[in-house]
C-alpha positions as a Markdown table, in Angstrom:
| # | Residue | x | y | z |
|---|---|---|---|---|
| 1 | Unk | 39.2 | -137.1 | -105.7 |
| 2 | Unk | 35.6 | -137.5 | -106.5 |
| 3 | Unk | 35.2 | -138.7 | -103.0 |
| 4 | Unk | 36.8 | -135.6 | -101.6 |
| 5 | Unk | 34.5 | -133.3 | -103.5 |
| 6 | Unk | 31.5 | -135.3 | -102.4 |
| 7 | Unk | 32.6 | -135.0 | -98.7 |
| 8 | Unk | 33.1 | -131.3 | -99.2 |
| 9 | Unk | 29.7 | -130.8 | -100.7 |
| 10 | Unk | 28.1 | -132.8 | -97.9 |
| 11 | Unk | 29.9 | -130.8 | -95.2 |
| 12 | Unk | 29.0 | -127.5 | -96.9 |
| 13 | Unk | 25.3 | -128.6 | -97.1 |
| 14 | Unk | 25.3 | -129.6 | -93.4 |
| 15 | Unk | 26.9 | -126.2 | -92.5 |
| 16 | Unk | 24.3 | -124.4 | -94.6 |
| 17 | Unk | 21.4 | -126.3 | -92.9 |
| 18 | Unk | 22.9 | -125.5 | -89.4 |
| 19 | Unk | 23.2 | -121.8 | -90.4 |
| 20 | Unk | 19.7 | -121.8 | -91.6 |
| 21 | Unk | 18.5 | -123.3 | -88.3 |
| 22 | Unk | 20.4 | -120.7 | -86.3 |
| 23 | Unk | 19.0 | -117.9 | -88.5 |
| 24 | Unk | 15.5 | -119.2 | -88.0 |
| 25 | Unk | 16.0 | -119.5 | -84.2 |
| 26 | Unk | 17.4 | -115.9 | -84.2 |
| 27 | Unk | 14.5 | -114.7 | -86.2 |
| 28 | Unk | 11.9 | -116.1 | -83.7 |
| 29 | Unk | 14.0 | -114.9 | -80.7 |
| 30 | Unk | 14.2 | -111.4 | -82.2 |
| 31 | Unk | 10.4 | -111.5 | -83.0 |
| 32 | Unk | 9.7 | -112.4 | -79.4 |
| 33 | Unk | 11.9 | -109.6 | -78.1 |
| 34 | Unk | 10.4 | -107.2 | -80.6 |
| 35 | Unk | 6.9 | -108.1 | -79.4 |
| 36 | Unk | 8.0 | -107.6 | -75.8 |
| 37 | Unk | 9.6 | -104.2 | -76.6 |
| 38 | Unk | 6.4 | -103.2 | -78.5 |
| 39 | Unk | 4.2 | -104.2 | -75.5 |
| 40 | Unk | 6.4 | -102.2 | -73.1 |
| 41 | Unk | 6.4 | -99.2 | -75.6 |
| 42 | Unk | 2.6 | -99.4 | -75.8 |
| 43 | Unk | 2.3 | -99.4 | -71.9 |
| 44 | Unk | 4.7 | -96.5 | -71.7 |
| 45 | Unk | 2.7 | -94.7 | -74.4 |
| 46 | Unk | -0.6 | -95.4 | -72.6 |
| 47 | Unk | 0.7 | -94.4 | -69.2 |
| 48 | Unk | 3.8 | -92.2 | -69.8 |
| 49 | Unk | 2.5 | -89.9 | -72.5 |
| 50 | Unk | -0.4 | -88.5 | -70.4 |
| 51 | Unk | 2.0 | -88.2 | -67.5 |
| 52 | Unk | 4.5 | -86.3 | -69.7 |
| 53 | Unk | 1.7 | -84.1 | -71.0 |
| 54 | Unk | 0.6 | -83.3 | -67.4 |
| 55 | Unk | 4.1 | -82.5 | -66.4 |
| 56 | Unk | 4.6 | -80.4 | -69.5 |
| 57 | Unk | 1.3 | -78.6 | -68.7 |
| 58 | Unk | 2.5 | -78.0 | -65.1 |
| 59 | Unk | 5.9 | -76.7 | -66.2 |
| 60 | Unk | 4.3 | -74.5 | -68.9 |
| 61 | Unk | 1.7 | -73.1 | -66.4 |
| 62 | Unk | 4.1 | -72.6 | -63.5 |
| 63 | Unk | 7.2 | -71.5 | -65.4 |
| 64 | Unk | 6.3 | -67.8 | -65.0 |
| 65 | Unk | 5.6 | -68.3 | -61.3 |
| 66 | Unk | 8.9 | -70.1 | -60.8 |
| 67 | Unk | 10.7 | -67.3 | -62.7 |
| 68 | Unk | 9.0 | -64.7 | -60.4 |
| 69 | Unk | 10.0 | -66.7 | -57.4 |
| 70 | Unk | 13.6 | -67.0 | -58.6 |
| 71 | Unk | 13.7 | -63.2 | -59.4 |
| 72 | Unk | 12.3 | -62.5 | -55.9 |
| 73 | Unk | 14.8 | -64.8 | -54.2 |
| 74 | Unk | 17.6 | -63.2 | -56.2 |
| 75 | Unk | 16.4 | -59.7 | -55.2 |
| 76 | Unk | 16.1 | -60.7 | -51.6 |
| 77 | Unk | 19.5 | -62.2 | -51.6 |
| 78 | Unk | 21.0 | -59.0 | -53.1 |
| 79 | Unk | 19.1 | -56.8 | -50.6 |
| 80 | Unk | 20.4 | -59.0 | -47.7 |
| 81 | Unk | 23.9 | -58.9 | -49.0 |
| 82 | Unk | 23.7 | -55.1 | -49.3 |
| 83 | Unk | 22.3 | -54.8 | -45.8 |
| 84 | Unk | 25.0 | -57.0 | -44.4 |
| 85 | Unk | 27.7 | -55.0 | -46.2 |
| 86 | Unk | 26.2 | -51.8 | -44.7 |
| 87 | Unk | 26.1 | -53.4 | -41.3 |
| 88 | Unk | 29.7 | -54.5 | -41.6 |
| 89 | Unk | 30.8 | -50.9 | -42.5 |
| 90 | Unk | 28.8 | -49.5 | -39.6 |
| 91 | Unk | 30.2 | -52.0 | -37.1 |
| 92 | Unk | 33.7 | -51.3 | -38.3 |
| 93 | Unk | 33.1 | -47.6 | -38.0 |
| 94 | Unk | 31.8 | -48.0 | -34.4 |
| 95 | Unk | 34.8 | -50.2 | -33.5 |
| 96 | Unk | 37.2 | -47.6 | -34.9 |
| 97 | Unk | 35.5 | -44.7 | -33.1 |
| 98 | Unk | 35.4 | -46.7 | -29.8 |
| 99 | Unk | 39.1 | -47.5 | -30.2 |
| 100 | Unk | 39.9 | -43.8 | -30.7 |
| 101 | Unk | 37.7 | -42.8 | -27.7 |
| 102 | Unk | 39.5 | -45.4 | -25.5 |
| 103 | Unk | 42.8 | -44.0 | -26.6 |
| 104 | Unk | 41.7 | -40.5 | -25.8 |
| 105 | Unk | 40.3 | -41.4 | -22.4 |
| 106 | Unk | 43.6 | -43.3 | -21.6 |
| 107 | Unk | 45.6 | -40.2 | -22.6 |
| 108 | Unk | 43.4 | -38.0 | -20.6 |
| 109 | Unk | 43.6 | -40.2 | -17.5 |
| 110 | Unk | 47.4 | -40.4 | -17.9 |
| 111 | Unk | 47.7 | -36.6 | -18.2 |
| 112 | Unk | 45.4 | -36.1 | -15.2 |
| 113 | Unk | 47.5 | -38.5 | -13.1 |
| 114 | Unk | 50.7 | -36.8 | -14.2 |
| 115 | Unk | 49.3 | -33.4 | -13.2 |
| 116 | Unk | 48.1 | -34.7 | -9.9 |
| 117 | Unk | 51.6 | -36.1 | -9.2 |
| 118 | Unk | 53.2 | -32.8 | -10.3 |
| 119 | Unk | 50.8 | -30.8 | -8.1 |
| 120 | Unk | 51.5 | -33.1 | -5.1 |
| 121 | Unk | 55.2 | -32.6 | -5.6 |
| 122 | Unk | 54.8 | -28.8 | -6.0 |
| 123 | Unk | 52.6 | -28.6 | -2.9 |
| 124 | Unk | 55.2 | -30.7 | -1.0 |
| 125 | Unk | 58.1 | -28.5 | -2.1 |
| 126 | Unk | 56.4 | -25.1 | -1.9 |
| 127 | Unk | 54.1 | -25.5 | 1.2 |
| 128 | Unk | 55.0 | -28.5 | 3.3 |
| 129 | Unk | 58.8 | -28.1 | 3.3 |
| 130 | Unk | 58.7 | -24.4 | 4.2 |
| 131 | Unk | 56.1 | -25.1 | 6.9 |
| 132 | Unk | 58.3 | -27.8 | 8.4 |
| 133 | Unk | 61.2 | -25.5 | 8.3 |
| 134 | Unk | 59.2 | -22.7 | 9.8 |
| 135 | Unk | 57.9 | -25.1 | 12.5 |
| 136 | Unk | 61.5 | -26.0 | 13.3 |
| 137 | Unk | 62.5 | -22.4 | 13.5 |
| 138 | Unk | 59.5 | -21.5 | 15.7 |
| 139 | Unk | 60.4 | -24.5 | 18.0 |
| 140 | Unk | 63.9 | -23.2 | 18.2 |
| 141 | Unk | 62.7 | -19.6 | 19.0 |
| 142 | Unk | 60.2 | -20.9 | 21.5 |
| 143 | Unk | 62.8 | -23.1 | 23.2 |
| 144 | Unk | 65.2 | -20.1 | 23.3 |
| 145 | Unk | 62.6 | -17.8 | 24.6 |
| 146 | Unk | 61.6 | -20.2 | 27.3 |
| 147 | Unk | 65.2 | -20.6 | 28.2 |
| 148 | Unk | 65.9 | -16.9 | 28.3 |
| 149 | Unk | 62.7 | -15.5 | 29.6 |
| 150 | Unk | 61.2 | -18.4 | 31.3 |
| 151 | Unk | 60.5 | -18.3 | 35.0 |
| 152 | Unk | 62.1 | -20.8 | 37.2 |
| 153 | Unk | 59.7 | -23.3 | 38.5 |
| 154 | Unk | 60.1 | -25.1 | 41.7 |
| 155 | Unk | 61.2 | -28.5 | 41.5 |
| 156 | Unk | 58.8 | -31.2 | 42.2 |
| 157 | Unk | 59.8 | -34.3 | 43.9 |
| 158 | Unk | 60.8 | -37.0 | 41.4 |
| 159 | Unk | 61.6 | -34.4 | 38.7 |
| 160 | Unk | 64.7 | -34.9 | 36.7 |
| 161 | Unk | 67.2 | -32.2 | 37.6 |
| 162 | Unk | 69.0 | -32.4 | 34.3 |
| 163 | Unk | 66.1 | -31.7 | 32.0 |
| 164 | Unk | 64.2 | -29.3 | 34.2 |
| 165 | Unk | 61.2 | -31.4 | 35.3 |
| 166 | Unk | 58.2 | -33.1 | 33.8 |
| 167 | Unk | 57.0 | -30.2 | 31.6 |
| 168 | Unk | 60.3 | -29.9 | 29.8 |
| 169 | Unk | 60.3 | -33.6 | 29.2 |
| 170 | Unk | 57.3 | -33.2 | 27.0 |
| 171 | Unk | 58.8 | -30.5 | 24.8 |
| 172 | Unk | 60.6 | -31.9 | 21.9 |
């Protein structure tokens, strides 16, 4: 059993020495990394801090100007929106009025065409039909008068004896 304890102590001592070696290696590795990080931090501090200060100065100096530009852009946008809304209302009003005028003109033309047609029918029935009838009556009276009071004409050669000659052929 003594042997077993001696082996255990030796194994534990070797493990402690290995752990100590790993810890020392980790220490040096961490120190190297820390030195690199510190070098990068120094470079950033040397170059970045002035740059950040310059940017901060620009932002501080130009912030009111940027705010004015943003306010002006917003005002211009609102004005443009208002003008477009007014233009939309105006165009809609013009379209509605034009539509109403087209409807009125269409109704007026339709009424005019209807009246022209009615007038044509009225003239035909009140003037042309009686004139035709009167012309027919006058033709009949004229034919009767020629038959009753007409003088006998001498017959020409080649005249048709049935209808009384060439002049009567022209009468219809």
